C-alpha positions in Angstrom: -14.6 -15.1 6.9 -15.7 -17.7 9.5 -13.3 -18.8 12.3 -12.7 -22.2 10.7 -11.7 -20.7 7.4 -9.6 -18.1 9.1 -7.8 -20.8 11.1 -7.1 -22.7 7.9 -5.4 -19.7 6.3 -3.6 -18.5 9.5 -0.2 -19.6 8.0 -0.7 -17.4 5.0 -1.6 -14.2 6.8 0.5 -11.2 5.6 2.5 -9.4 8.3 1.4 -5.7 8.4 2.5 -3.1 11.0 -0.2 -0.9 12.6 -0.5 1.8 15.1 -1.8 0.1 18.3 -4.6 2.6 18.9 -6.2 1.6 15.6 -6.9 -1.9 17.1 -8.9 -0.3 19.9 -6.1 -0.3 22.5 -6.3 2.7 24.9 -2.8 4.0 24.4 -3.4 7.5 23.1 -2.2 10.6 25.0 -5.7 11.1 26.4 -6.1 7.4 27.4 -8.4 6.7 24.5 -8.1 4.8 21.2 -8.9 5.3 17.5 -10.4 1.9 16.6 -10.5 1.3 12.8 -13.3 -1.2 12.3 -12.2 -1.8 8.7 -8.7 -2.8 9.9 -10.0 -4.9 12.8 -13.0 -6.5 11.2 -12.1 -6.9 7.5 -8.4 -6.7 6.8 -7.5 -8.9 9.8 -8.8 -11.9 7.9 -5.8 -11.6 5.6 -3.3 -9.4 7.7 -1.4 -10.5 10.7 -1.0 -7.2 12.6 2.3 -6.3 14.3 1.2 -3.4 16.5 3.2 -0.5 17.9 2.7 2.6 19.9 5.9 4.6 19.6 5.1 7.1 22.3 4.5 4.3 24.8 7.5 2.4 23.7 9.8 5.3 24.3 8.6 5.3 27.9 5.8 7.8 28.0 2.9 7.1 30.3 -0.9 6.7 29.5 -2.3 9.3 29.7 0.4 11.8 28.9 0.9 15.4 27.8 0.0 16.1 24.2 2.8 16.7 21.6 2.9 18.4 18.2 5.3 19.0 15.4 7.1 22.3 15.8 9.1 24.0 13.0 12.2 25.1 14.8 15.7 26.3 13.8 16.7 22.6 14.1 14.0 21.5 11.7 10.6 20.0 12.5 10.7 18.5 16.0 8.2 16.6 18.2 7.7 18.8 21.3 5.4 18.6 24.2 2.8 21.4 24.0 2.9 22.2 27.8 6.7 22.1 28.1 8.4 22.6 24.7 11.8 21.9 26.2 10.8 18.2 26.1 11.8 17.0 22.7 11.0 13.4 21.7 12.2 13.5 18.1 15.4 11.6 18.6 13.8 8.9 20.8 11.1 8.3 18.2 13.6 8.2 15.4 15.9 5.8 17.2 13.0 3.6 18.0 12.3 3.2 14.3 15.9 2.4 13.7 15.9 -0.2 16.4 13.0 -1.9 14.8 14.6 -2.0 11.4 15.1 -5.8 11.3 11.5 -6.5 12.4 10.0 -3.8 10.0 11.9 -5.5 7.1 9.7 -8.5 7.7 6.5 -6.5 7.2 4.7 -6.1 3.9 2.8 -3.0 4.8 2.1 -0.5 7.5 -1.1 1.3 8.6 -0.4 4.5 10.6 -2.6 6.8 12.7 -3.2 10.0 10.9 -2.4 13.5 12.3 -0.1 12.0 14.9 3.3 13.7 15.8 4.8 10.2 16.0 2.8 8.1 13.6 1.3 10.5 11.0 2.7 9.4 7.6 1.3 12.3 5.5 0.4 15.9 5.9 0.7 16.3 9.6 0.0 19.9 10.8 3.1 21.8 12.1 3.3 24.8 14.4 5.6 27.8 14.9 7.4 27.9 18.2 5.0 30.7 19.3 2.1 28.2 19.0 0.6 29.5 15.7 -0.1 26.8 13.0 2.0 27.0 9.9 1.4 26.2 6.2 4.2 23.6 6.3 3.1 20.0 6.6 5.2 17.3 8.1 5.3 13.6 9.1 5.4 12.0 12.5 8.9 11.3 13.6 8.6 7.5 13.9 6.6 7.2 10.6 9.1 9.5 8.8 12.0 7.3 9.7 10.2 4.1 8.7 9.5 5.7 5.3 13.1 6.7 4.9 14.4 3.3 5.8 11.8 1.4 3.7 10.7 3.6 0.8 9.2 0.6 -1.0 7.0 -0.5 1.9 3.3 0.0 1.2 2.2 2.6 3.8 -1.2 4.2 4.4 -3.0 6.0 7.2 -6.2 4.6 8.6 -8.2 7.8 7.9 -7.3 7.7 4.3 -8.5 4.1 4.0 -12.1 5.4 4.1 -11.4 6.6 0.5 -12.3 3.7 -1.8 -9.5 4.3 -4.3 -6.8 4.7 -1.7 -8.1 1.6 0.1 -8.0 -0.5 -3.0 -4.6 0.8 -3.9 -3.0 0.1 -0.5 -4.4 -3.5 -0.2 -3.2 -4.2 -3.8 0.2 -3.0 -2.9 0.4 -5.1 0.2 -0.5 -8.3 -1.6 1.8 -7.5 -4.5 4.7 -6.7 -2.1 4.1 -9.9 -0.3 4.4 -11.8 -3.6 7.4 -9.9 -4.7 9.3 -10.3 -1.5 8.6 -14.0 -1.4 10.3 -14.2 -4.8 13.1 -11.8 -4.1 14.0 -13.5 -0.8 14.3 -16.9 -2.7 17.3 -15.6 -4.7 15.5 -15.6 -8.1 17.0 -15.8 -11.5 16.7 -13.0 -14.1 14.1 -15.1 -15.9 12.0 -15.5 -12.8 12.0 -11.7 -12.3 11.0 -11.2 -15.9 8.2 -13.8 -15.5 7.0 -12.1 -12.3 6.8 -8.8 -14.2 4.9 -10.3 -17.1 2.1 -11.3 -14.6 2.0 -7.7 -13.2 2.1 -5.8 -16.6 -1.5 -4.7 -16.9 -1.7 -4.0 -13.1 1.3 -1.6 -13.3 0.0 -0.2 -16.6 -3.3 0.8 -14.9 -1.4 2.7 -12.2 1.3 4.4 -14.2 2.2 4.3 -17.9 5.6 5.9 -17.1 6.6 3.2 -14.6 5.2 0.5 -16.9 7.6 1.7 -19.6 10.5 2.1 -17.2 10.1 -1.5 -15.9 10.0 -2.7 -19.5 13.2 -0.9 -20.5 15.0 -2.2 -17.4 14.0 -5.8 -17.9 14.9 -5.6 -21.7 18.5 -5.0 -20.5 18.3 -7.5 -17.6 21.5 -9.2 -18.8 23.5 -6.0 -18.1 22.9 -6.2 -14.4 23.7 -8.6 -11.6 20.5 -10.2 -10.2 20.6 -8.3 -6.9 20.9 -5.0 -8.7 18.2 -5.9 -11.2 15.9 -6.9 -8.4 16.6 -3.8 -6.4 16.0 -1.5 -9.4 12.9 -3.4 -10.4 11.4 -3.3 -6.9 11.9 0.5 -6.8 10.2 1.1 -10.1 7.4 -1.4 -9.4 6.5 -0.1 -5.9 6.8 3.5 -6.8 4.6 3.1 -9.8 2.0 1.2 -7.7 1.6 4.2 -5.4 0.0 6.1 -8.2 -3.8 6.3 -8.7 -4.4 5.7 -12.4 -8.1 6.2 -11.9 -10.6 5.4 -14.6 -8.3 6.6 -17.3 -5.5 4.3 -16.3 -7.8 1.3 -15.7 -9.6 1.9 -19.0 -6.3 1.8 -20.8 -5.3 -1.5 -19.2 -8.7 -3.0 -19.8 -8.5 -2.0 -23.5 -5.1 -3.6 -23.8 -6.4 -6.8 -22.3 -9.3 -6.7 -24.6 -6.9 -6.4 -27.6 -5.2 -9.6 -26.4 -8.5 -11.4 -26.7 -9.4 -10.2 -30.2 -8.6 -13.6 -31.9 -10.6 -15.7 -29.5 -13.8 -13.7 -29.0 -16.8 -13.6 -31.3 -18.1 -10.3 -32.7 -20.9 -10.2 -30.2 -18.5 -10.9 -27.3 -16.2 -8.1 -28.5 -19.1 -5.7 -28.6 -20.3 -6.6 -25.2 -16.8 -6.1 -23.7 -16.3 -2.9 -25.6 -19.6 -1.5 -24.3 -18.9 -2.5 -20.7 -15.4 -0.9 -20.7 -16.9 2.3 -22.1 -19.6 2.2 -19.4 -16.8 2.0 -16.9 -14.9 4.8 -18.5 -18.0 7.0 -18.3 -18.5 6.2 -14.6 -21.7 4.2 -15.1 -20.4 0.9 -13.6 -17.6 0.1 -11.2 -14.4 -1.7 -12.2 -15.7 -5.0 -11.1 -18.1 -5.1 -14.0 -15.6 -5.2 -17.0 -13.1 -7.3 -15.0 -15.8 -9.9 -14.2 -16.4 -10.3 -18.0 -12.6 -10.4 -18.7 -12.3 -13.1 -16.0 -15.2 -15.0 -17.7 -13.4 -14.8 -21.1 -10.0 -15.8 -19.6 -11.0 -19.5 -20.1 -10.6 -18.9 -23.8 -7.1 -17.3 -23.5 -3.6 -18.5 -22.8 -2.0 -18.9 -19.5 -0.3 -15.5 -19.9 -3.6 -13.8 -19.9 -5.0 -15.9 -17.1 -2.0 -15.1 -14.9 -2.5 -11.3 -15.1 -2.8 -10.1 -11.5 -5.1 -7.2 -12.4 -7.9 -9.8 -12.7 -7.7 -10.5 -9.0 -5.0 -8.6 -7.1 -6.8 -9.1 -3.7 -9.4 -11.4 -2.2 -12.8 -11.0 -3.9 -14.4 -11.1 -0.4 -13.1 -7.6 0.3 -15.1 -6.2 -2.6 -12.5 -3.5 -3.3 -13.2 -3.4 -7.0 -16.9 -2.8 -6.3 -16.4 0.8 -5.3 -14.0 2.2 -7.8 
């Protein structure tokens, strides 16, 4: 995106938290950084980053002694390697709690992998004697963020190199932004139901179970106050969107969308679409191929079909459907 276009869309940038070292800032324990070019050069056209370095923010210097997760009698702790008596667990946890109000304004968070403070998944842990263990943990700061905001889309920069995880995370961020905009406007039950109707095939592609759970919840929408309905729906929606439905899930959603078009497509068009969906299922073409044809046919369908978010859940310029 050129600077003029980026300037024009500045007001619509989505606030996303990020570990400061991923933006090229030299804040790591060794004085270095872990620049993520994908985050800096591509996602920054749509994301407004709110950066943090928890270790620096609790007062540690640059450079500083290395830390690691140690499985102690008190649980997994963040201890300095050189001097294990220095325990930074509480400080990192309290930092996250102190940022609760600002994190609530975020619509996603990108953490640095393998970090004792920021690692969100599968961080190596150690025995007090220094030997590595089979147990895997989470960085203390990231873990508290995940506990406080279980529905917040979270990913690690290292995992964003995987095409499926990358597409899934970006989809969740855009979806969460749209949902929170609605939720924060005090929606009616009908507005929540309408929101879900636009996400149906997207959720179906990720998780059939969550798709059915959301449907059952909204079928009984009148039994709940709006705040409770919104809270329960958000939990189902965002938990379901964490799943990777893969080709099987996407194919199922594509076939359902094709069925919706059966009365408006010619026999030849139906055959072309069927063949392309099958080619996708077999791994011969990426997801963008059948979705492009479905978008093309959307002009023949109703507004319900055209509003389905699966057709374009993120900017085409990112090309995320081209690689899955």
